[in-house]
C-alpha positions as CSV (number, residue, x, y, z in Angstrom):
1,M,80.0,115.5,82.2
2,L,82.3,113.1,80.2
3,T,83.6,110.1,82.1
4,V,86.0,107.4,81.3
5,E,85.1,104.2,83.2
6,K,87.2,101.0,83.7
7,I,85.5,97.7,84.3
8,G,87.7,94.9,85.8
9,G,87.7,91.3,84.9
10,T,85.6,90.0,87.7
11,S,82.9,92.5,87.0
12,M,83.0,91.8,83.2
13,S,82.3,88.1,83.9
14,Q,79.1,89.2,85.5
15,F,78.2,91.4,82.5
16,K,74.4,91.2,83.1
17,D,75.0,93.1,86.3
18,V,77.3,95.6,84.5
19,L,74.6,96.2,81.8
20,N,71.8,96.6,84.3
21,N,73.7,98.6,87.0
22,I,76.3,100.6,85.2
23,I,75.6,100.9,81.4
24,I,71.8,101.2,81.5
25,G,70.9,101.6,85.2
26,K,68.2,104.3,85.6
27,R,69.4,106.2,82.6
28,S,67.4,107.0,79.4
29,G,67.9,108.9,76.2
30,A,70.9,111.3,76.2
31,E,71.9,110.2,79.7
32,M,73.3,107.0,78.1
33,Y,76.1,108.8,76.5
34,N,79.2,110.9,77.4
35,R,80.7,107.8,78.7
36,I,83.7,105.7,77.5
37,F,84.2,102.2,78.9
38,V,87.6,100.5,79.1
39,V,87.2,96.8,79.6
40,S,89.5,94.1,80.9
41,A,89.3,90.5,79.7
42,Y,86.8,88.3,81.3
43,N,88.0,86.8,84.7
44,N,90.9,84.3,84.3
45,V,91.3,84.8,80.5
46,T,94.6,86.7,80.8
47,N,95.8,84.0,83.2
48,W,95.1,81.4,80.5
49,L,96.9,83.5,77.9
50,L,100.0,84.4,79.8
51,E,100.4,82.9,83.3
52,H,98.3,83.0,86.5
53,K,98.9,86.4,88.2
54,K,98.9,85.0,91.7
55,T,100.1,81.4,91.4
56,G,102.4,81.7,88.4
57,A,100.7,78.7,86.7
58,P,101.9,78.7,83.0
59,G,99.6,79.8,80.2
60,I,99.9,79.8,76.4
61,Y,102.7,82.3,76.5
62,V,104.9,79.9,78.6
63,K,104.1,77.1,76.0
64,F,105.4,79.4,73.2
65,L,108.6,80.1,75.2
66,N,109.1,76.4,75.8
67,D,108.4,75.5,72.2
68,D,105.5,73.5,73.3
69,N,102.2,73.0,71.4
70,Y,101.0,76.5,71.7
71,E,98.7,76.3,68.6
72,A,96.7,73.5,70.2
73,A,96.6,75.5,73.4
74,L,95.2,78.5,71.4
75,D,92.6,76.2,69.8
76,E,91.6,75.0,73.4
77,L,91.3,78.6,74.5
78,C,89.1,79.4,71.5
79,Q,86.6,76.8,72.6
80,K,86.7,78.1,76.2
81,L,86.0,81.7,74.9
82,I,83.2,80.4,72.7
83,A,81.7,78.6,75.8
84,L,82.0,82.0,77.6
85,N,79.9,83.6,74.9
86,R,77.0,81.3,75.8
87,D,76.9,83.0,79.2
88,Y,75.7,86.2,77.6
89,E,73.0,85.0,75.2
90,E,70.3,86.0,77.6
91,I,71.4,89.6,77.4
92,K,71.3,89.5,73.6
93,L,74.9,88.7,72.6
94,D,74.7,87.6,68.9
95,Q,76.3,84.2,69.2
96,K,77.2,83.6,65.6
97,V,78.9,87.1,65.2
98,A,80.7,86.8,68.6
99,D,82.0,83.3,67.8
100,E,83.3,84.4,64.3
101,F,85.1,87.4,65.8
102,I,87.1,85.4,68.4
103,I,87.8,82.5,66.0
104,N,89.2,85.0,63.5
105,R,91.2,86.9,66.1
106,I,92.8,83.7,67.4
107,E,93.6,82.5,63.9
108,K,95.5,85.8,63.2
109,A,97.3,85.4,66.5
110,K,98.4,81.8,65.5
111,S,99.6,83.1,62.2
112,F,101.7,85.8,63.9
113,L,103.1,83.4,66.4
114,R,103.9,80.9,63.7
115,S,105.9,83.4,61.9
116,M,107.8,84.4,65.0
117,H,108.5,80.8,65.7
118,N,110.1,80.4,62.3
119,V,112.2,83.5,62.7
120,L,113.3,82.3,66.1
121,A,114.4,79.1,64.6
122,S,116.7,80.9,62.2
123,G,118.9,82.1,65.1
124,Y,119.3,85.5,63.6
125,V,117.2,87.6,66.0
126,D,117.2,88.6,69.6
127,R,114.9,86.0,71.2
128,K,114.0,88.4,74.1
129,D,112.4,91.0,71.7
130,L,110.3,88.4,69.9
131,Y,109.2,86.9,73.2
132,L,108.0,90.3,74.4
133,A,106.2,90.8,71.0
134,A,104.5,87.4,71.5
135,R,103.4,88.4,75.0
136,E,101.9,91.6,73.5
137,I,99.9,89.6,70.9
138,L,98.5,87.1,73.4
139,S,97.6,89.6,76.0
140,S,95.5,91.6,73.6
141,I,93.1,88.7,72.7
142,G,91.2,88.8,76.0
143,E,90.4,92.5,75.9
144,A,89.4,92.3,72.2
145,H,87.0,89.4,73.0
146,S,85.3,91.2,76.0
147,A,85.1,94.6,74.3
148,F,83.6,93.2,71.1
149,N,81.0,91.2,73.0
150,S,80.2,94.3,75.1
151,V,79.5,96.5,72.1
152,N,77.4,93.8,70.5
153,I,75.3,93.4,73.6
154,I,74.9,97.1,74.1
155,K,73.8,97.7,70.5
156,N,71.3,94.9,70.8
157,N,69.8,96.6,73.9
158,G,69.0,99.7,71.8
159,I,72.1,101.9,72.6
160,N,74.4,103.4,69.9
161,A,77.7,102.0,70.8
162,K,81.1,101.9,69.1
163,F,83.9,99.3,69.4
164,I,87.2,101.0,69.9
165,D,89.7,98.3,69.0
166,L,93.2,99.5,70.2
167,C,94.9,96.2,69.6
168,G,96.0,97.0,66.1
169,F,95.7,93.5,64.7
170,D,94.5,94.8,61.4
171,D,97.2,97.5,60.7
172,S,101.0,97.8,60.7
173,E,101.1,101.5,61.6
174,A,104.1,102.4,63.8
175,L,102.1,104.4,66.3
176,T,102.9,105.1,69.9
177,I,100.3,104.2,72.5
178,D,99.3,107.9,72.8
179,Q,99.1,108.3,69.0
180,R,96.9,105.2,68.6
181,I,94.5,106.4,71.3
182,H,94.4,109.9,69.8
183,K,93.6,108.5,66.3
184,A,91.0,106.1,67.6
185,F,88.9,108.8,69.4
186,E,89.4,111.6,67.0
187,G,86.1,113.0,65.7
188,I,83.7,110.9,67.8
189,D,80.6,112.7,69.1
190,F,80.5,111.3,72.6
191,S,77.1,113.0,73.3
192,K,75.6,110.4,70.8
193,T,78.0,107.5,71.0
194,L,78.8,105.2,73.9
195,C,82.4,103.9,73.3
196,V,83.8,100.6,74.6
197,A,87.6,100.4,74.3
198,T,89.9,97.4,74.7
199,G,92.1,97.6,77.8
200,Y,95.1,96.6,75.7
201,T,96.7,99.3,73.4
202,K,99.3,98.4,70.7
203,G,102.1,100.8,70.6
204,T,105.7,101.0,69.4
205,E,107.0,101.1,72.9
206,G,105.1,98.0,73.9
207,I,102.4,98.4,76.7
208,M,103.4,95.1,78.2
209,R,107.1,95.9,78.3
210,A,106.4,99.1,80.2
211,F,103.5,98.1,82.5
212,D,103.0,94.3,82.2
213,R,99.7,93.2,83.8
214,G,98.8,96.8,84.7
215,Y,98.3,97.7,81.1
216,S,94.5,98.0,81.0
217,E,94.5,100.8,83.7
218,V,97.3,102.5,81.8
219,T,95.0,102.5,78.7
220,F,92.2,103.8,80.9
221,S,94.3,106.6,82.2
222,K,95.7,107.7,78.8
223,I,92.2,107.7,77.3
224,A,90.9,109.9,80.1
225,V,93.7,112.4,79.7
226,E,93.3,112.3,75.9
227,V,89.6,113.2,75.9
228,K,89.9,115.5,78.9
229,A,87.4,113.5,81.0
230,D,85.7,115.2,83.9
231,E,86.1,112.1,86.0
232,A,87.8,108.6,85.7
233,V,85.7,105.9,87.3
234,I,86.9,102.4,88.2
235,H,84.2,99.8,88.8
236,K,85.3,96.9,91.1
237,E,83.5,94.1,92.8
238,F,84.0,95.8,96.1
239,H,84.3,99.1,97.8
240,L,87.6,100.8,98.7
241,S,87.3,100.1,102.5
242,S,89.1,100.7,105.7
243,A,90.2,97.0,105.6
244,D,89.6,93.8,103.7
245,P,86.0,92.7,104.7
246,K,87.1,89.1,104.4
247,L,89.5,89.6,107.3
248,V,87.7,92.1,109.5
249,G,84.0,91.3,108.6
250,K,81.8,93.4,106.4
251,E,80.2,95.1,109.5
252,N,83.6,96.4,110.5
253,S,84.8,97.4,107.1
254,I,84.1,101.1,106.5
255,I,83.8,102.6,103.1
256,V,86.6,105.2,102.8
257,G,84.6,107.8,100.9
258,N,87.4,110.3,100.1
259,T,91.2,110.1,100.0
260,N,94.0,111.5,97.9
261,F,96.6,110.2,95.4
262,M,99.3,109.9,98.0
263,V,97.3,107.3,99.9
264,A,96.5,105.5,96.7
265,D,100.3,105.3,96.0
266,Q,100.8,103.8,99.5
267,L,98.2,101.1,98.7
268,A,99.9,100.3,95.5
269,D,103.2,99.9,97.1
270,V,101.9,97.0,99.2
271,G,100.1,95.4,96.2
272,M,96.6,96.6,97.1
273,E,96.0,98.7,94.1
274,A,93.1,101.1,93.9
275,I,94.8,102.0,90.6
276,H,98.2,101.1,89.2
277,P,100.6,103.9,90.2
278,K,101.8,104.5,86.6
279,A,98.2,105.0,85.6
280,S,97.3,107.3,88.4
281,K,100.2,109.8,87.9
282,P,98.9,111.2,84.5
283,L,95.4,111.6,86.0
284,E,96.8,113.4,89.0
285,L,98.9,115.7,86.8
286,A,95.9,116.4,84.6
287,G,93.6,117.3,87.5
288,I,91.2,114.3,86.8
289,N,89.8,112.7,90.0
290,I,89.3,109.0,90.3
291,R,86.2,107.5,91.7
292,I,86.2,103.8,92.9
293,K,82.7,102.3,92.7
294,N,81.2,98.9,93.6
295,T,79.7,97.3,90.5
296,F,76.9,95.7,92.6
297,E,75.9,98.9,94.5
298,P,75.4,101.4,91.6
299,E,73.6,104.0,93.7
300,H,76.5,104.4,96.2
301,P,78.9,107.2,95.3
302,G,81.9,105.1,96.2
303,T,85.3,106.7,97.1
304,L,86.7,109.8,95.3
305,I,90.5,110.0,95.0
306,S,91.6,113.7,94.5
307,K,94.8,115.6,94.5
308,N,94.3,118.0,97.4
309,Y,91.9,116.1,99.7
310,V,92.8,116.1,103.4
311,A,90.3,114.7,105.9
312,E,88.7,117.4,108.0
313,K,89.0,115.2,111.1
314,S,92.2,113.3,111.8
315,R,91.7,109.6,111.1
316,I,93.2,106.4,109.8
317,E,91.4,105.8,106.5
318,I,92.8,102.5,105.4
319,V,94.6,99.5,107.1
320,S,96.2,97.3,104.6
321,G,99.4,95.3,103.9
322,T,100.7,91.9,102.7
323,D,102.0,88.7,104.2
324,K,104.0,87.9,101.0
325,V,107.2,89.8,101.9
326,L,110.7,89.1,103.3
327,A,112.8,91.3,105.7
328,V,116.4,91.4,104.5
329,E,118.8,92.8,107.0
330,V,122.5,93.8,106.1
331,H,124.6,94.0,109.2
332,D,128.2,95.2,109.4
333,P,130.0,96.5,112.5
334,M,132.0,98.8,110.2
335,M,128.9,100.4,108.7
336,V,128.7,103.2,111.3
337,G,129.7,106.6,109.8
338,E,130.7,105.1,106.5
339,V,129.4,107.4,103.7
340,G,127.8,105.5,100.8
341,F,127.4,102.1,102.5
342,D,123.8,101.9,101.5
343,L,124.6,102.8,98.0
344,R,126.6,99.7,97.6
345,I,123.5,97.7,98.8
346,M,121.2,99.5,96.3
347,Q,123.5,98.8,93.4
348,V,122.9,95.1,94.0
349,F,119.2,95.7,94.2
350,E,119.2,97.6,90.9
351,K,121.2,94.8,89.3
352,H,118.5,92.2,90.2
353,D,115.7,94.6,89.4
354,V,114.3,94.4,92.9
355,S,112.6,97.3,94.7
356,Y,112.0,97.6,98.4
357,I,108.8,98.5,100.2
358,L,110.3,99.7,103.5
359,K,113.8,100.6,104.6
360,S,114.9,101.1,108.2
361,T,118.4,101.7,109.5
362,N,120.5,102.0,112.7
363,A,124.2,102.5,113.3
364,N,125.3,99.2,111.8
365,S,122.3,97.5,110.2
366,I,119.9,98.3,107.3
367,T,116.7,96.4,107.0
368,M,114.7,96.3,103.7
369,V,111.3,94.7,103.1
370,I,111.0,93.2,99.6
371,W,108.5,90.9,97.8
372,D,108.9,87.2,98.3
373,K,109.4,86.4,94.7
374,P,111.8,84.0,92.8
375,K,114.1,86.8,91.6
376,S,114.7,87.8,95.3
377,K,116.8,84.6,95.7
378,G,119.5,85.8,93.4
379,L,119.5,89.2,95.2
380,I,119.9,87.6,98.7
381,E,122.7,85.3,97.4
382,E,124.7,88.2,96.1
383,L,124.1,90.3,99.2
384,S,125.4,87.4,101.3
385,E,128.6,87.2,99.3
386,K,129.3,90.9,99.5
387,F,128.4,91.9,103.0
388,Y,129.5,90.9,106.5
389,Q,126.1,89.4,107.6
390,V,122.8,89.1,105.8
391,T,119.7,87.9,107.6
392,V,116.4,87.0,105.9
393,K,113.1,86.5,107.6
394,D,109.6,85.6,106.4
395,V,107.5,88.6,107.5
396,A,104.3,90.5,106.8
397,I,103.8,94.3,106.6
398,V,100.8,96.2,107.9
399,C,100.1,99.8,107.1
400,C,97.9,102.5,108.7
401,M,97.2,105.2,106.0
402,G,95.5,108.5,106.1
403,T,95.5,112.0,104.6
404,N,95.5,113.7,108.0
405,I,97.4,111.6,110.6
406,A,100.4,113.9,111.3
407,H,99.3,114.4,114.9
408,P,100.4,112.9,118.2
409,G,98.8,109.7,119.3
410,F,98.3,107.7,116.1
411,L,101.5,105.8,116.4
412,Y,100.8,105.1,120.1
413,K,97.3,103.8,119.4
414,A,98.6,101.6,116.5
415,A,101.5,100.1,118.6
416,K,99.2,99.6,121.6
417,A,96.6,97.7,119.4
418,L,99.4,95.4,118.2
419,C,100.7,95.0,121.8
420,D,97.3,94.3,123.2
421,N,97.1,91.4,120.7
422,N,100.5,90.1,121.6
423,I,102.0,91.0,118.2
424,N,105.6,92.1,118.2
425,I,106.8,94.9,115.9
426,E,109.9,93.6,114.2
427,C,110.6,96.9,112.3
428,F,108.9,100.2,111.7
429,A,109.0,103.1,109.3
430,Q,107.3,106.5,108.7
431,S,108.4,109.3,106.5
432,L,108.1,113.0,107.3
433,R,105.0,113.3,105.0
434,Q,103.2,111.1,107.6
435,V,100.6,109.4,105.5
436,N,101.6,105.8,106.2
437,M,102.9,104.0,109.3
438,Q,104.4,100.7,108.3
439,F,104.8,97.9,110.7
440,V,106.8,94.7,110.0
441,I,105.5,91.7,112.0
442,D,105.8,88.0,112.0
443,R,104.0,86.5,109.0
444,K,101.7,84.3,111.1
445,D,100.3,87.5,112.8
446,Y,99.2,89.2,109.6
447,S,95.4,88.6,109.7
448,A,95.3,89.3,113.5
449,A,97.1,92.6,113.0
450,I,94.8,93.9,110.3
451,V,91.8,93.2,112.5
452,A,93.4,94.7,115.5
453,L,94.4,97.9,113.7
454,N,91.2,98.3,111.9
455,N,89.2,97.8,115.1
456,A,91.3,100.2,117.1
457,L,91.7,103.0,114.5
458,C,89.0,102.9,111.9
459,V,85.8,101.4,113.4
460,T,83.6,104.0,115.2
461,K,82.6,102.6,118.6
């Protein structure tokens, strides 16, 4: 059985556990092989390179954009990565070899960026294209560092391993992402070689342009499809559970066990990604199941995401959501019966590159829930200029998801759980497919709502 397995940044930073629990575990001999690992950068490294994913704090990429001293920042990063290497000496990372690799990689990156900076100064090129290229170069450094180190450690622990460097730093071949992956894996005997690939893949289309920070899962997905994997495994520092254990308590957080790709898409829509939606689609179409496992509980089978799974017994599988959204309502007394009114609204959304999570309508109002991000400000300003009345409110959205919930009673139970906890439903949506009930509530009630819905619908009394 050939598996492609993705290891996230938090798990990578605890690579001793990854080595002992996942790579070696209780395996021996031939059991070590028929596995391809796709690794993220160590925790926080991509934040240092680009910008902080959650807070937006600027990284080296922002320094390059602002014509700041990005070379000094890269030198500082190099010292941080060398310091990270020391964390893995105990598990046989060759310090000299590892240090030399990252020093050389960063020097090459500096050379590329220096050339770009000189071309930008000429004024003859489109700045946007070069900025995107710089983002590609910087983002690849973290994955190259972690993948190289992983292979070095694995080899020094007696396993035949191969470094699959998809970053393309040493070639100028005009390959697409798929072509580069095909070429890198062609002819490898997986039964005798454990492969570790960079989560970043260089391609003519630009993986950052297409997927931004979700690129490592896209690489993972494309590799799995390329090698016709029997299963795609994602190792995280937690189980996919009925609700966030930090909110509901570990004792009330139930491991999902099984779900389908539709529910995974619902999770991604509210930012709680089991897998990036653009990564899950190729796997779904290729008939490759995804398994979500906990790095620190290797014996547990985790949660299997498959195309056709429907729970035998009706149940809510996951309660999730976010408190980082806005409700934007467009109200107009003349809206009733006017064909295409919502099209005019959507054209403004498209112009500002904003997507909505939820949409709910009545005769003369349309409410949309969007992410509370800086670019939302321009959208709201233009909507206010073009339409009769626009109201904006800080809200949260909580969702009750499941593969078999299209039966009477689930909506009642969810609404009652919120009512019993004095939480008002500001807005609601559910499609005919009935895999997700979405409740818009006051932002301050988010945590209480997650607890109430999980306890009422997921926890077995």
